[in-house]
C-alpha positions in Angstrom: 8.8 12.2 1.2 7.3 9.0 2.4 5.2 7.3 5.1 4.8 3.7 6.2 1.1 2.8 7.0 -0.1 -0.3 8.7 -2.8 -2.1 6.7 -5.0 -5.1 6.9 -6.5 -6.5 3.7 -9.5 -8.8 3.7 -11.0 -10.2 0.5 -12.1 -13.2 -1.5 -10.2 -14.9 -4.3 -12.0 -15.8 -7.5 -12.0 -19.4 -6.3 -14.0 -18.3 -3.2 -11.0 -18.7 -0.8 -10.8 -15.9 1.8 -7.7 -13.7 1.9 -6.4 -12.0 5.1 -3.2 -10.1 4.9 -1.5 -7.6 7.2 1.7 -5.6 7.2 3.0 -2.2 6.1 2.6 -0.2 2.9 5.0 2.6 2.0 3.5 5.6 0.4 5.7 8.1 -1.5 5.5 11.5 -3.2 7.8 14.3 -4.1 7.6 17.4 -1.8 6.4 20.3 -4.0 9.5 20.3 -6.2 9.5 23.0 -8.8 8.6 21.4 -12.2 7.1 18.2 -10.6 4.2 16.7 -12.6 0.8 16.3 -11.0 1.4 12.5 -10.9 4.7 13.0 -9.0 2.9 15.2 -6.4 0.3 12.5 -5.7 0.8 9.8 -3.0 1.4 6.4 -4.5 2.4 2.9 -3.2 6.1 2.4 -3.6 6.5 -0.8 -1.5 4.5 -3.4 0.3 5.3 -5.9 3.0 2.1 -7.9 3.4 2.0 -11.4 4.9 -0.8 -13.9 5.6 -2.5 -13.0 8.8 -3.2 -15.7 11.4 -6.7 -17.1 10.9 -6.8 -15.9 7.3 
């Protein structure tokens, strides 16, 4: 089971430079499979496709 979510990331580097990224993040989890561990049942990031955003 997975979902792709659009995201925008704003932040500041340790150097003080601003960071501005946007793209999609893929979240994944197993779908209530018998014997699945609690960690497998949680949503987690499995893939990112973030790129610098204009103006960032």
